Every structure is written in C-alpha cells, then in structure tokens.
PLY file of the C-alpha trace (Angstrom):
ply
format ascii 1.0
element vertex 120
property float x
property float y
property float z
element edge 119
property int vertex1
property int vertex2
end_header
-11.88 -27.83 6.85
-13.39 -26.88 3.53
-11.29 -24.18 1.88
-13.37 -21.22 0.76
-13.36 -17.43 0.77
-13.70 -16.08 4.33
-16.80 -13.90 4.48
-17.41 -13.20 8.17
-15.88 -13.19 11.65
-17.06 -16.72 12.43
-15.33 -18.13 9.36
-12.28 -16.01 10.12
-12.06 -17.42 13.66
-12.49 -20.95 12.34
-9.68 -20.41 9.85
-7.39 -19.05 12.57
-8.12 -22.05 14.77
-7.37 -24.43 11.90
-4.11 -22.57 11.18
-3.13 -23.08 14.82
-3.92 -26.78 14.57
-1.89 -27.16 11.40
1.04 -25.19 12.82
1.12 -27.57 15.79
1.44 -30.48 13.35
4.44 -28.81 11.69
3.63 -30.44 8.33
6.32 -31.26 5.79
6.31 -29.17 2.61
4.25 -30.64 -0.17
1.86 -32.51 2.10
-1.90 -32.03 2.10
-1.66 -30.29 5.50
1.11 -27.97 4.32
-0.91 -26.98 1.26
-3.99 -26.41 3.40
-1.97 -24.23 5.76
-0.60 -22.10 2.91
-4.04 -21.58 1.41
-5.62 -20.75 4.76
-2.93 -18.17 5.49
-3.58 -16.52 2.12
-7.33 -16.50 2.75
-6.87 -14.99 6.23
-4.46 -12.34 4.90
-6.94 -11.36 2.19
-9.81 -11.16 4.71
-7.70 -8.97 7.00
-6.63 -6.76 4.09
-10.24 -6.19 3.06
-11.74 -5.78 6.53
-8.94 -4.22 8.56
-6.96 -2.22 6.07
-3.95 -1.29 8.16
-1.79 0.90 5.99
1.71 2.05 6.70
1.99 5.51 8.22
2.60 8.62 6.22
6.37 9.43 6.04
6.03 12.90 7.59
3.78 11.62 10.37
6.29 8.83 11.04
9.12 11.38 11.30
7.09 13.62 13.63
6.10 10.66 15.77
9.69 9.50 16.09
10.83 13.06 16.87
8.34 13.23 19.71
9.28 9.76 20.91
13.00 10.63 20.88
12.37 14.13 22.27
13.92 15.80 19.21
13.41 19.32 17.91
13.43 20.41 14.28
17.02 21.62 14.64
18.04 18.06 15.55
17.13 16.94 12.03
19.46 19.43 10.31
22.32 16.89 9.96
20.00 14.53 8.08
18.05 17.01 5.96
20.34 19.95 5.28
19.38 23.17 7.06
16.65 24.53 9.34
14.53 25.92 6.51
14.64 22.58 4.65
13.57 20.76 7.82
10.65 23.15 8.21
9.68 22.85 4.54
9.79 19.06 4.76
7.71 18.84 7.93
5.19 21.26 6.38
5.08 19.15 3.19
6.46 21.88 0.96
9.32 19.66 -0.27
9.64 15.91 -0.71
12.15 13.57 0.84
15.26 13.03 -1.26
17.01 9.68 -1.42
19.81 10.92 0.84
17.28 12.27 3.37
15.45 8.93 3.35
18.64 7.01 4.02
19.82 9.38 6.75
16.47 9.61 8.52
15.91 5.88 8.35
19.24 5.21 10.00
19.07 8.03 12.56
15.42 7.68 13.57
15.12 3.92 13.01
12.20 4.30 10.62
11.88 1.51 8.03
12.77 2.58 4.50
9.41 1.27 3.24
7.64 3.96 5.24
9.87 6.83 4.13
9.72 6.03 0.41
5.93 6.42 0.26
4.89 9.55 -1.65
3.97 12.47 0.58
0 1
1 2
2 3
3 4
4 5
5 6
6 7
7 8
8 9
9 10
10 11
11 12
12 13
13 14
14 15
15 16
16 17
17 18
18 19
19 20
20 21
21 22
22 23
23 24
24 25
25 26
26 27
27 28
28 29
29 30
30 31
31 32
32 33
33 34
34 35
35 36
36 37
37 38
38 39
39 40
40 41
41 42
42 43
43 44
44 45
45 46
46 47
47 48
48 49
49 50
50 51
51 52
52 53
53 54
54 55
55 56
56 57
57 58
58 59
59 60
60 61
61 62
62 63
63 64
64 65
65 66
66 67
67 68
68 69
69 70
70 71
71 72
72 73
73 74
74 75
75 76
76 77
77 78
78 79
79 80
80 81
81 82
82 83
83 84
84 85
85 86
86 87
87 88
88 89
89 90
90 91
91 92
92 93
93 94
94 95
95 96
96 97
97 98
98 99
99 100
100 101
101 102
102 103
103 104
104 105
105 106
106 107
107 108
108 109
109 110
110 111
111 112
112 113
113 114
114 115
115 116
116 117
117 118
118 119
C-alpha cells in the first residue's frame, strides 16, 4: 500500500484493512512491515482526530453521570468534597475542583484523573 494522507472514507477503510493484514503478520520491529504498520496507525489516528473529534467529557458532567449511574445524591459526595454547600457550588460550576477533590472523586467514583483535571 502506498503511504499517504488519508482523505476520505474509502482510503480510511483501505488503511484499516491493511493494518489488519499487517497485525496478522506480527512483524518484527524494524522491518519494512513494522514501519508500514506504525505509519498507517499514525495516519488513521490523525484522520479519526480530524473527522471524529471525540473529546473527553467535561469533569462536572462526568461526576453527574457517575452519580446517576451509582444512584448517588449530592449529600453522598460530601466526604469527597467537603460540605453540602461546596458540593452544590461545584456541581453548579461556581467553584473548581481542588487537587484533593480530584483524587477523592477519582477513587470513589472511578473516574479517570485525566477527565477530572480538565478545566471546568
């Protein structure tokens, strides 16, 4: 396959098929096939980034989603945030997450740190 910038769905599908073929070969590092695989993966990632920008969720939305999923109320977050008014202020975006809140909420709600450290 000729390596070039992926510009459309057809080229994207072709690149994915070639990646599958190369993965089946399980090429040794440093070989022509290994290099081709690495480059194709980078090209596919860039195409996906440009065309299907899937960003990480907003920290507050992630907390609210996990609260709903775990059937938690605002009062259930008090041990991780401080007090009821702080929980309310946080969920209404009046205050930002502190480092200790981020750590506690990440552990308690199983939300990745990368999501919680994003600016609100």
